[in-house]
N, C-alpha and C positions, 0 to 999 in steps of 0.2 A: 462214425468210426472210431474200431476203436483202439488203443494202443495195446492196455495188457487183456490180460482176459479173466476176469476175478465170477467167481457162484456170484450171483445178484438173486433176493427174498422174488418169489413167483409172486407176478403180480393178481390179484383177488379177479372172478371171471367175468367181472361187467366192467370193470377196466379194462380186459383183453376186449374184449367187444364194442370196446370205444377207438383204444387204439386200436384194431386192428381196421377199424371205418376210417378212421385221420388217414393212419396209412394206406386204405386199397383207395382214399382221394388223391393226398399222391403223386400215388405215380398214377391214374390217370390221365388227375391233367399235367403232370411231366409228360411223361409222351402223348399230352392232345398240340401241347402248345411247346412243343420245341419242332414235331408235324409242321404247326402252321408257320412257324416261325422257317424254320427249312423254304417249305410252302414256298413263303412271303421272299425269303433271301434267292429262291429261284427268277421269281418273277422279277425281282426288282435286280437277277445281276448287274446289268452294267452299270450300275452307280457305282460298282468298287471295283476293284482292283481283282487280275484270277486270286491272287494273294491272299485278299482280305478275306475275300468272301468264299474261300476252303477253311483260311483257319477259322470265318465264323462257322460253318459247318459240321470242324469237324466238332466246336467246341456241341453245338447241337449232338449231334450223334452222340457225342461222349455223356452229355446229360441223362440219354434215353439206355445209352447201354447201361451206363452203373444204379441210373438208379431201377431197373427194368429184373437190373439184381443180384443187389445192395436190400432195397425193402418188405423183395421176404427173411428173403433171406435174418432180413434185423431182428423184422418186428419175428423170428419165430427164438430167434434166439434173444430177446429178452423179453416174451412173455414165458417161456419154457428153458431157460437161462443151463446149461451144462444137458441138452436134449441132441442137441445138434453134434452126429455123427461124424466119425472121418471123414467121410469121401466126398458128402455139402461143405463143409470146414472148409476144405481146400478152397471150394469156392470162393464161398465168402470169405476167404484170407484173401485168397487174386486180389478180391474185389475192394479189399479195402488198403489193397498196399499194392497193388501197381493201376488199379482202370484211377481210384481216384486223381491217383500222382497225374496218369497223361487228364485227364482231367484239369488237373492244376497249371496244369505245363502248355496245355490249349491255351487258355487263360493265357500264359507268360508270350506266347508266339505273335498273339494278337496285339500282346504291347511292344517287343519288339519289330514286327513289323510299322508300329506308327517312331518308333524310334530312328530306326532304317528311310523311315518317308522326312523326315523330317533334318535328318543330318545328311540325306543324302541324295536329295527329290531328285536330281537324272539320274543315280546308275539303276534308282528304285523305277522309274518311270522306264527304264530300258527293261527289268524283268518286272516288271508288278504282273503283266500277264502269258509268266512261264506255272504252265498248268506244273512242269516235271519237280521247279523247284519246291512249288508250295506243296505237294504230293510228299518230294522226301522231304522236306523239314513237317510236316507231321508221322512220319516214318521212322528218324534219325530221335523223332523223340518218342516213339513207344520201344524204338531200340536202349535209347539211354535209362528209364523210367524199366525196361527186364533188366538191361547189366547192375544199377546199380540193386537193386532191391530184389531181386534174382537170385546168391546165393543167401539169406535174411529168411524169403521166401520156401526155398527147399530145406534150411532147419526146424525151418516153424511145424513144415509134413513132417521133420521126421518128431520132433516132440510132438505134433501132435498124435503119431502113429504107435510112442509110450505109450497116449493117457488114452485111445480109442475115442474119445472123444475133442468137442469145439474148448473144453478150456484146460488152457497151459498153466498153473497157479509155479509160477517160477520158487517162491514160499521151498515146496518139497525140491530147491537144489538152495547146492549150501555158497555161498558168498562169494568162495569163489568162479559160480560157474552163471548165480543171477547176475551178477553188476554188468561183468564184460556184455553181454546180450542184451543187460540196456543203457548202458554207451550204445553197444553197434545199434538199434533198433535209432539211439537218439540218430546218434550222427546219420542212418539216413533218411528217415523222416527231414532234420534239418536240410539236406542238400534237392531231396525232392518234392518239400512241401513250404518249410522257411521259411527258405535261398528263394521260389519262386515268389512266391508274397507279396515277403521284403520288396523284389525289387519291381515289381507291379505297382506297387505302393510309393518308394522309393521316387520310380520311373515319372510318371503321372503326371504330377510338376514341372520337373524339368523339361517335357514333353509337349505341355503349353506353352512353358516359357521359351521353349525353341522354332513351334513351334507360329510364334507372336513373333516373333525377331528374324520368324523367313519373309511374312509378310509381309511388313515392313521392306526388306531387299528383296525379295523378290519382286514385289510393286511399280519395281525400275525394271525390270529385268519382258523379251521381250519373250518367252519366252511360255504358252500358257499353259502347257503340260507339267512343264515342271510347279508354274505352283498350283496348277491343281491337285496338285500332290500332296504337298504339303496346307493350301487352307484347304480343303474338304473337311467344313464345317459334319456333312454327315459321322463318315468315318471317327471325327475326330467325341462324339457325341458319345457315337459306338461306345467307343472305348472307354468314356469313361463311367454310365450305365454299368458292363458287365465288371468293373471295377470294381462301383460298387457294391454292386451285386457278388463279389467277394468276397469284401472284406464283413460284408451282412454278415456273411454265410461263417467266413472261417478265423476271424479273431477271437470269438466265440472256445472253437473248436480249438486252437491251435493252443490257446491259456489249458482247457482244460484237459488236453492232452498234456503238457509237459506236469500239471497238479494231480494225477491218474496215478503215476511215480513215486514223485516225490514226496506228497500233501497224504497222511493220510484220513481215507470221510467213510463216515459211517455206511455200511453196505444201504442199506433204506435207502439214506437221500444221496448214492451218487445211482442208484438205480432208474431214482425220478429227475435227476443233472442232464446223465447221459443218455436218455428217453427224447429229454426236452431239446438240445444241442443238434439229438442229432435228426430230429424234424425241422429245426430252423436250417444242419448244412442243408439236408432236403429243398427245403425252397430257395437252397442256389440253382437249379433245374429248372426251378417255377421262372427262376425272377431273371436270368438269362435274357429264356424269349419273351416274356413279355417288355420285360426295358428295349428292345429292340424293338419289337414293336410297336415300341409305339412310341419309338424313335423316330421310326418309316414317315408316321404319320400327321408329324409334327407340321 
């Protein structure tokens, strides 16, 4: 994922071939593994609430959509910088700002689902099989992301139209023009990425603690269904592995995103680090379904 668009040095032909093969394998494995996870989820859907199942499907489908669109454009933009023209760059920018944010917030939905289960297990039990609530929550996530990032996305399209390429070099503008844009981008990024990721990380140990407390309390409760809403070990382990996947993929990316605007980095070093971190992030599309399937086989 790119925060800024700076012209990077082209990679030599042999490197382009190697990177192209790696990106192609990543794309193929992402699609295959997420489709497998969706199939496994469908076959084992009786183990989970409708809410939890829909949220998981939302993550797997988002993985497919993001990587299907991002990896080809990302490869072309990395290997042939400055050659991605206006129309495909709109799609690339949409993936970078909208779909990445939707995937991140799809993970947040799973965490919030577990928060609800441990805080209000009885109300959760009453509504856990509401398909309308599940689909509505996912739809609200899409709406929220587009409301937050939509104006910035439109602004970037306007700037791209001026340059006729996918390169927006803010050094072409005065500080009065570039600094507000950087602040705007940072604010949107914080709302759509930093806040959800920090929330997921912070809520995980709290959920574990509340779950332990609730298990002790509900042992004395005769309502079996309420007890199952809290003590289901499978759903908690799914949350654990998806949180780990998110941390592995996003923490380096978050640090890199912040460094891009505020720390001077040599162009060649920038190109290599950016490429490696993009592959690390793409690994989330592999880790999510793989770890989910492993949890079910325990």
